[in-house]
C-alpha positions, 0 to 999 in steps of 0.5 A: 110897156108893150106886148106881154109887159108883165110876163117877167114881173117878179119871176111869176107867170102873168096869168098866175099873178094874184089880182091884188098884187097885180092891181097894186103894180098897175096903179103905179102909173109913174109918168101920169102921176108925175105929169099930174103933180107938175100941173097941180092935178091930184090923182085920188083914184076918183072919177073927178081926177079923170075929169081933171086929166081930161082938162090938161093941155096935151103938150106931151103929143110933141114927143111920141115916146112920152105920148106912148108911155103916158097912154099906157099910164092913162089907161092903167089909171082909168082901170085903177079908178074903175077897180076902186069905185065899181065893186066887183071890178078886177084886173085880168091879164089876157094870154099875151100878158096885156091888162084888161079890166073886168066889170062885174057883169063880165064885160072886159075893157082894154083900158090901155087902148083907151088910154093910148087913144086919149093920149094921142087924140084926146078921145075918148076922154077918160071921164067919158070912158069911165061913164060908158063903162059904168053905165053899160 
């Protein structure tokens, strides 16, 4: 999932993908959900689940390919939690087809960059990124 990863989704142009359909697609986070399930973490699209993910031992860091995919998924999951818990938050694709979360005040977050940083370095923690987004 890299640069412009949604540009060929179902034959639509990313900037014309309806936000609810985009949100459904981005919420899949298959690798992250698989990892969470295998460790007994329940991903229920709440801040509490972000805290549980932050507490996992980062065994995926031994495999750069897994870490890359997991970083994408972690960022998309963070965005999914924000969209579901902060009224008025929406997904938007930038001109390169990369997902951004847009908070009610218009502030945009590159959640996949946050997810990659979490997967690679453990910082910022997902719960901290959530709190920062909702406080500021």
